[in-house]
N, C-alpha and C positions, 0 to 999 in steps of 0.2 A: 463262437466267442472270439473276440479280437485277441490276437497274439501280441503281447506287449514286447518291446525291445528289452534286451538284457539290461536290468537295472544297473549292473556293475559297470556297464559301458557308457552310461549317461552322466553328463557333467552338470554340476549344480553351482550356481553363483548366488551367494547371499549378499545382497546389495543393501548397504546401510546408508541412508541419507542423514546428514548431520548439519545442524546450523546452531551456532552458539551452544554446543553440547559439551563443553569442557567439564561440567560437573556431573554429567550423566554417562558419557561415552564409555569410560572404563567400567563402571558398574554394569552396563549393558553387556560388555564382553565377558565380565566375570561370571555372568549368568548363562552364557552360551554353553551347552553341553560339550564337555571336553572331547567326546569322540568325534565331533565335527572338525576339530582342529587337527585330527589325525586321519580323517577320511580323505583318501586320494581323489575322490570325486568332487569334493567340496572346496571352493575358494570363496574368500570374503573380499568384497570391495567396499571401502568406505570413501565417500566423496563429501568433503566438507564444503558447503556452499559459500565460500568467501567470508567465513566468520572472522570477527575481530578478536577472538579469544585464542587460547593455546590448545584447543581440543585435539587437533591432529598431532601436535608434538607430544602431548601427554599420552595419547594412545600409542604412538610409535614407541615411546620408551617402555611402556608396559609390555607391549608385544616382544620387544627385544629382550627385556629382562627374563621373560618366560620361554624364549626360544620358539615362539610361534611364527611359522613361516608361510602360512597360507592366507595371510591377510595383507592386502595392499591398501595404503592410506593416501588419498589425494586431496588437494585443496583447489577449488576453482579460482581462477584469477579474478573473475567477475561474478557477482551473484546471478544465478540463473532462475531463481524461484523454485518452489516446491516441484512443480511439474517439469520445469526445465532441467532440474537436477536428476529426476527420474529418467529423462530421455537419455542422458549420458550413460547411465548404468545399463539401460536396455540396449542401447547401441553397442556398448562394449560386450554385453552378453551374446549378441548376435555375431559380431565380428570375431570374437574369440572362440566361437564354437561351443558355447554352453547350450544345454537343453532346457534348463529351468532357471528362472531368476526369481528369487524370493526377496520381497521388499521388507526391510526392517527399519524402524525409526531409531535414531540414535539418542532420543531423549528418554528412553525407558518406558514409554507409554504402553508398548506391546511386549509380551513376555518372550524373550529369546529362548526360554526352555521349550517352546512349542515348535521350534524349527524342525526337529525330527518328524513332527506330526505332518507338517507340510510335505515333507519328502515321502512319508508313508502314503499319504492321501494321493499324491501324484502317481506313485508306483501302483497303487491299487485301482485307480480310476482312469489314469491317463488323461485327466481333464486338462484343458488349456488354461483355465482360470480357476484359482483356488482362493477363496475368501475366508478369512478368520472373522466370524461374526460375533459382535458383543451384544446383539439385540434379540437373541432368541428368548431370553428371559429378562424382562425389565428389572426384576428384583436384583438379579446379578449385576446389572449395569449400575444400579443405585448403590449397591454394596461396594462396588469398585470405585465409587466417588464421582461418577458421571453427574454433572450438574443437571438439575431437573429440566432447565430450559433447553439444554443440549439433547437430552433424552427425548423430550417431546418434539423438538425440531427434527431430530433424526427420524423418528417414527413417522411424522407427517410427510417429510420429503420422500421417505422410502415408499410409503403408501401411494403417493402421487406418481412416483416413478414406476412402481409395479403396475399401476392402472394404465399408464401410457405404453409400457413395454409389453404388457401381458405376461409378466414374470411373477414369481412368488418368492423373491429373495427376502431375507430377514433384515439385511442391511446393505446399503449401497456405499456407505461412507467410512467403512473401515480402512485404515491405512496398512493393515497387515494382510498382505496378499501375495500371490505368486502367479507368474505367467510363463508359459512355455515359449521358447523362441520360435517354435513352429507357428504359434499364433502371432507373435510380434512381427514376424516377417510378412504377414498378410495385411497388416494395417499401417496406415501412415501416421504412427503415433508421434512422429517428430514435428508434425504441424498442429498437434493438440496444444491446448493452452499451457502456459508456464505457471499458471496460478494453481490454487488449491483444488479446483474442480477438475484437474487433470484426471484424477481417479475416476470421476464420473464419465468423462469423455472416452477414455480407453475402455471402460466397461461397456459403454454403449456400442463402441466399435466391435467388441467381442460378440455382443448380441446380434449385431447387424450381419456378421459373417457366420453366425451359428456356432460359435466356439462353445464347447461344453464347459459349464460353470458348476462348481460344487462349493458348498459352504461347510464349515464345522465350527463348533462353539469355541470361543476363547474368553478368558476372563477380562474384565474391564479394570483398568488401573489409571487413576488420575492422581498424580503426586504434585511435586513442586515445579514441574516443567511449565514453561511459559507458552501459552497458546498464542499463536501469531495470526490466527484466522479471524477475519471480520465476519461474524456470524451472519448478519443480514446480507452482506455482499455475496458470501458463499452460497446462501440459500437461493438468492436471485440467479446466480450463475448456474446453479444446478437445475433450477426450474427452466431457465432459458435453454440450456443445452439439451435437456430431455425433451422439451417441447419441439425444438428444432429436429431432433431425431425422429419424433413421430411425424412431423410435417414432411420430412424426407421420405419416410415410409409411405405416406399417403401420395407422394409425388407432387406435393404442393410447395416444396422447397428443395434446394440442392446444396448440400453441405460438402465441401471438398474433403472433409474428414471421413465421409461415408461413401463418397462417389466411387463408382466402378468397383466396389468391393464384392458385390454379388454378381458373379460372372454369368450364371445361368439365366436364361430368359424364362419368363412366366408362361404358364399354360393359359392362354386366353380363349382357346377354342371351346372350352366347356362353360363359359359364362353365358348367361341369358342375353345380356346386352354387350355385344362386342362385334367388331368388323369380321373377326374370324368366324364367329357363330353364324352371322348373317351370310357369309360366303358359303359356308357349309350347307345352309338351307337352300341357297340358290342352286348349288351343284347337285343337291339331292333331287331337286325338281327337274333340272336340265339333263341329268344322267350322262355326262360326257364320258368317253372311254379313257382318254389320256389327258392328264392334267400336268401342267408345268407350274411350279411355284418358285418364283425368283425372290431370293432372300428368305429361305425356308427356316433359318434358325435350327434348333434341335429337332424340329419335325413334329410338333404337337398337332398342328392342323393337318399335315400330311398323313400322320398316323390315323386320324379319323377318316380321312378320305380313303386310305388304303382299306380300312375296316368296312367302308361302304362298297368295296369291290372295284375301285378305280385304280388305274395304273398311274402312279405319281412319280414324277421326276423332280428333284429338288436341286436348286442352285444356292449355295451359301458358303460361308467362311468357317463353319464349324461342323464337326462330325455329328451326324444325326443319330437319334436313338435307334437301336437295333429294330429292324422290321418296320420302321416308320414309312419307308418309301421303296419303290422298286429300283430306282436309279438315283444316284447323287453325284454331282460334280462340284468340285471346289471352285468357287467364284467370289470375287470381290468387286464392288462398284468401281467402274473405270476400266475393267477388263472386258475383252470381247466375250460375247456369250458363246459357250461351247456347243450350243444346240441352236437349231432354227426354231424359235419360239412358236411360230405359227404353223408348225407341223402338228401341234397339239390341238385338242378340242377346246381347252380352256387354259387361260394363263392367269395366275394370281400375282398381283403386285400389292401386297398388304403391308402398309406402313413402310414403304420403300422410297417413294419419290422424295419425301422430306429429308432423307439422309443423303441424297445425291447432290454433287456440286452443280450439275446442270440437268435437271430432270427432263426438260424439253428435248435436249439432244438425245438423251436415253430413249425417250418415247419415239423420236424420229428414227433412230437407228434400229430400234426394235422392229419397227414397221418396214423400213426400207431395205434392211438387210435380209429379210425373209425372201426365200427364192420364189415363192409363188403366193399370191393372194387372189381369191376368186373375185372376178370383176363385178359380180353382182352385189358386192359389199357384205356378203355373209361370211366374213372371216371368223376366226375363233372368238369365243367369248373372253373378254378381258375384264377382270374385277380389280378395281383400284380402291384403296382406302388411304386416307391421310387426315391428320388432325385439322381442326377448324381454328385457325388463329384468331378468328373473330368471336370465339366463345365468350359468353357473358363474363366469366371469371377473369379472363385476360383483359377484357375491356375495362372492368372495374379496377384491376391493378394498374392499368395505364392511366386511368382517371386519377388514381392516387399517386402517380409518378413512379410506379414500380413495374419491373419486368423480370419476375423471379424465375430463373431457370430451375429445372428439376431433373431428377434422374430418369423420370418417365412422365408420360402425359403430353399435353399440347406443347409445352415449352421445354421439351427434353433437350438436355444440354448438347447432344451431338447432332441435333437437327440443323440442316444447312439451308433449308428453304421452308417457307410457310405459305399455306394456301387458305383462301376462303372458298366458299361454294362457287362464287363467280370465277375466281382465278383458276380453280381446278377445271371447271368446264372449259374455260378459254384455252388452257394448256392442252387439254385432250383434243378439242376441236381443231385448234391451230396445227396440231401435230398429225392430223389425219385420222382421227377416231370418231366414229359415229356413236354418240352417247345415247344409250337407251333409257337409263334411269339414274337418278341420284337420290340416295336415301340417307337420312340423318342417323347417326349412331349416338345414343345417349351416353351420359356419364356412367362409367362402370362402378356404381356405388357398391355393388355386392363384393367387388374385389377389395374395396377400401374398408368397409365396415362389417360386411357379412350379416348374417342373421336377419331377423324381421325388419330391422331398421334399414339395412342395406337393400333388401328387396322392395320395401316401400319407397325409398328414395329413388331406386331404379325405375319403378313404375312412374313416379312423378316426373323424373327426368325424361323418360320416353314420351310422356304426354306433352311436356314443354317443347321437346325437340320437334314433335309433329306440329305443334302450334306455331313455332317460329324457328325453323331449322337454322337460319343464319345466326341467330342469337344463342340458341340453347343446344345445338348439336355439338357434341364433344369431338366427333369426327364426321367425315362424309365418306360414303361408299358409292362409287360409280360403276355401273356396268356399261361396257361399250364394245364396239367391234372395229378392228382396223379397216380402213378403206384402202383399196389398191392404190399404190403410188404410180408415178409416171412410168417407171421401168416395168412394173407389173402389167399395166395396160399395153405398153409397147410390145412386151413379150407375147401377150395374147393376140395382138394385132398381127404380129409376124406369123403366128401359127395359122392365121386366117388369110395369108397372102394369096392373091389371085394371079399375079404375073410379075415379072422382073426379078432381078437378083435379090438375094437375101441381104437386107440392109446391114445385118450384123457382120457380113463377110467383107464389106467395103471398108477400106482404111480411111481414117479421118482425113479430109482434105482432097481425096481422090475423086475424079470425075467418072461416074459410072459409064461403062461402055454403051455406046449407042446414043449418048445424050448429045 
């Protein structure tokens, strides 16, 4: 069981967003449980979003008359919008060292009496996101005055979002919610929208990073407050944001709001159709003793090779999983290799070349810096994989005038080079590698969709890739062997010297004795 931090040591910010709330802001604070005004852990921050009324002044006088000291009231000089105003509160919560930020609306739509329940739920669950849901019981929402069209629209949008995200929330659109600053530090909420669907975007970010989310029931209240939300525009914004989230998950789009938030790499070695799986099959057949994987990541592939009884050495920029490999060296592209690659029986360069500034120079140095290579051309087996930039989907996007980068896939945003089948072959051959085979890698549909549909599309993709690899291969995997370079052949020739001084012992420019 997880040991939670001492609750008495954790600080809580109740952040109140207000806009033209002069008639409602004081009644809201009159309903706040009095113990929260006396709790040393709790502070209130009210930010009026450049209203033209006297709401901040009215509230300040009320607080002063009652001697309440844990409430700060601010007014924005320029209107920031609903989302923009929230950003100010969450940034303050982080910078001021709070642990939890509870969002409360200043128009009275949400019950301030429930603030202690947010705190209790947080203390009991340690969840990063807490949502007060109005939609667990539709009859309760109607009794609270929610218009029928809003209730129906809320339910339709929530079902659509649950379908795309794979969640089972009862409501995505509540404005009564809380976030831990532990979570807020992980996501770039400051580049989210300033409009009303900010709540959707930050919730999608929470799902993307795997933040724990909990809900509890709250009553619905619609009074005389003025709704400033354009319902149709809001619905479209929500649909668009959630669809973009799903496309980002698929690797078919790249949103800056979600990019680089999932730090770990995926295990692709277990997929039926993947370059990693194909490399494992080749090595299972070849049975080399020692394998070097350059760019090994956390070691998913290396772990399977180790389980096959091979001695694996990994080079990479992250700490591998325990027991994944026999040896590991910290290495980043651009650095000299800490080992002689061709002292191994097999070398894996999986999804590496496209991330390098100059892959040809890397291939040349990999070959030429090796101390020895057999002159018969039977150097170690090298397995290379790289995405196919001429994949059908990329061609179609170009035809439509689009070049959509993604967080993974062919157009991964950190790729620096792109290869077709022909350019990969040319690079390998020009750099002195004898290519033995090039195989197409189909689209990894099982990783995107899963289930029967994913398996069916995987089979279909594999068939299309065999039919026309240049068009339908998602990646290419080449097996090759390094040919000996000039220095390797010269060194072998010197070992076969019949007469005369050792050429290596003569200084450049000197005339050998006896000439």
